[in-house]
C-alpha positions in Angstrom: -17.6 12.0 41.2 -19.1 14.7 38.6 -19.4 12.9 35.2 -20.6 14.1 32.0 -22.1 11.5 29.6 -22.4 12.4 26.0 -24.8 10.1 23.9 -26.8 9.8 27.2 -30.0 9.2 25.6 -29.0 6.1 23.6 -29.4 2.5 24.6 -25.8 2.3 26.2 -25.8 5.8 27.4 -29.1 5.7 29.3 -27.6 2.6 31.0 -24.3 4.3 31.9 -26.3 7.3 33.4 -28.6 4.8 35.4 -25.6 3.0 36.8 -23.8 6.2 37.6 -26.6 7.5 39.5 -27.1 4.3 41.3 -23.4 4.5 42.5 -24.0 7.9 43.9 -22.1 10.0 41.3 -23.4 13.4 40.1 -24.3 13.4 36.3 -24.5 15.5 33.5 -26.4 13.8 30.8 -25.7 15.5 27.4 -28.5 14.8 24.6 -28.8 16.0 21.2 -32.6 16.8 21.3 -34.5 14.1 23.0 -34.6 14.0 26.7 -35.9 10.5 28.0 -35.0 11.3 31.7 -37.5 12.1 34.6 -36.1 14.5 37.3 -33.8 12.9 39.6 -31.5 14.1 42.3 -27.8 14.3 41.1 -28.9 14.6 37.5 -28.6 17.5 35.2 -29.7 17.1 31.6 -28.1 19.5 28.9 -28.9 19.6 25.2 -25.9 20.2 23.2 -24.5 20.2 19.7 -21.2 18.6 19.6 -19.8 21.2 17.2 -20.2 23.8 19.9 -17.0 24.0 21.6 -17.7 26.8 23.8 -20.9 25.1 25.1 -18.9 22.0 25.6 -16.3 23.7 27.9 -19.3 25.2 29.8 -20.9 21.8 30.3 -17.8 19.9 31.1 -16.4 22.7 33.4 -16.3 21.2 37.1 -16.7 17.6 36.2 -14.0 15.0 37.0 -14.4 12.8 33.8 -16.2 12.5 30.6 -17.8 9.3 29.1 -18.8 9.0 25.4 -21.5 6.8 24.4 -22.1 8.6 21.1 -22.7 6.5 17.8 -22.5 7.3 14.2 -25.1 4.7 13.1 -28.2 6.8 13.1 -26.4 10.1 11.7 -26.2 10.9 8.2 -22.8 12.0 7.9 -21.5 8.9 9.9 -18.8 11.0 11.7 -20.0 11.8 15.0 -17.3 10.2 17.1 -14.6 12.0 15.3 -16.4 15.4 15.1 -17.3 15.2 18.7 -13.5 14.3 19.7 -12.4 17.4 17.6 -14.7 19.5 19.7 -14.3 17.7 23.2 -10.6 17.5 23.4 -10.1 21.3 23.4 -13.0 21.7 25.5 -11.7 19.3 28.0 -8.3 21.2 28.1 -10.1 24.5 28.6 -12.0 23.0 31.3 -8.9 21.1 32.9 -10.6 17.9 32.7 -8.3 15.0 31.7 -10.1 11.6 32.0 -12.2 10.5 29.0 -13.6 7.1 28.0 -15.1 6.3 24.8 -16.9 3.6 23.1 -16.6 2.2 19.6 -17.0 -1.0 17.6 -14.4 -4.0 17.6 -13.8 -3.9 13.9 -11.9 -0.5 14.5 -8.2 -1.2 14.5 -5.3 0.6 16.0 -1.7 0.6 14.9 -0.9 -1.6 17.8 -3.2 -4.4 16.8 -2.0 -7.6 15.4 -5.2 -8.9 13.9 -5.7 -12.8 12.8 -6.9 -13.3 9.2 -10.4 -13.7 10.6 -10.2 -10.6 12.2 -8.9 -8.8 9.1 -11.8 -10.4 7.1 -14.3 -9.0 9.8 -13.0 -5.6 9.2 -13.0 -6.1 5.7 -16.7 -7.0 5.9 -17.4 -4.0 7.9 -15.9 -1.8 5.3 -18.4 -3.1 2.7 -21.4 -2.6 4.9 -20.5 0.6 6.9 -17.3 2.1 5.8 -17.9 5.6 7.2 -18.8 4.1 10.5 -15.6 2.1 10.8 -13.5 5.1 9.6 -15.1 7.3 12.3 -14.3 4.7 14.9 -10.5 4.6 13.9 -10.2 8.4 13.4 -11.7 9.3 16.7 -9.2 6.9 18.2 -6.5 8.9 16.4 -7.6 12.1 17.7 -7.4 10.7 21.3 -4.1 9.3 20.9 -2.8 12.7 20.1 -4.9 14.4 22.7 -2.7 14.5 25.6 -5.7 13.5 27.8 -5.9 10.4 30.0 -8.1 8.6 27.3 -9.6 5.0 27.1 -11.4 3.6 24.2 -13.5 0.5 24.7 -14.1 -1.7 21.7 -17.2 -3.6 21.7 -18.6 -6.6 19.7 -22.3 -6.5 18.6 -24.4 -5.5 21.5 -27.6 -7.0 22.6 -29.8 -7.8 25.9 -28.7 -11.5 26.1 -26.3 -13.0 28.7 -25.0 -11.7 31.9 -23.7 -8.2 32.7 -20.2 -9.6 33.6 -17.4 -8.7 31.3 -13.5 -8.7 30.9 -11.1 -6.4 29.0 -8.5 -7.6 26.7 -5.9 -6.3 24.4 -6.8 -9.2 22.2 -9.2 -8.6 19.5 -12.5 -10.2 19.4 -14.1 -11.9 16.4 -16.9 -11.3 14.2 -19.5 -13.6 15.9 -18.9 -12.2 19.5 -21.6 -10.3 21.3 -22.2 -8.9 24.7 -25.0 -7.5 26.9 -25.3 -3.7 26.7 -25.6 -3.6 30.6 -22.1 -5.2 30.5 -20.9 -2.6 28.3 -22.3 0.4 30.3 -20.8 -1.4 33.5 -17.2 -1.5 31.7 -17.5 2.2 30.8 -18.4 3.1 34.4 -15.6 0.9 35.9 -13.1 3.1 33.9 -13.7 6.0 36.1 -11.5 4.2 38.9 -9.5 1.6 36.8 -6.2 3.3 35.6 -5.0 0.0 33.9 -6.1 1.0 30.5 -5.2 4.5 30.3 -3.9 5.5 27.0 -5.2 2.0 25.4 -8.2 0.6 23.5 -9.0 -2.8 25.0 -11.8 -5.0 23.8 -14.8 -6.1 25.8 -15.5 -9.7 26.2 -18.0 -11.7 27.9 -16.8 -13.0 31.3 
């Protein structure tokens, strides 16, 4: 399968690229500026500003799926995910590519959620610490819900290098103290290329 990975140079994105290549996929790794990759068969690296819809269409054309590992945490505007989706959705339609899998935090809610008191408190705390990042996660999901694409958004708790790379997906929201290994998150993203169960949904990643 030909897969385009946005945010490919990040701590999750680089793991996604490695797993895709190990599985034999052809990968286009999209980076903003820094290229951390060595030359490898089946790997192409593209530098792209997500505002450039024409270049995005060019990069996506000929692929079968898009994986987004973008993050707003290190950006000044804190709106990277939403900005990217507003560019990528029309680019994907132009390129006739329908499958997209994106990643955001577990404090981002959807209209279908039924959060507990603790989960609401977790979101409230996040609103105080990083309101723009949280809003970006929720707004980018709203863009995807209206996109007409075969989308899935995986919502992750705090990521680290601890524990196993096993995971499970659930419609149930996880709590503020939940954590998961980044390798498990990368595996979950890659697995969505062949798993149709969660199309049109935003499950949370849990430790298995």
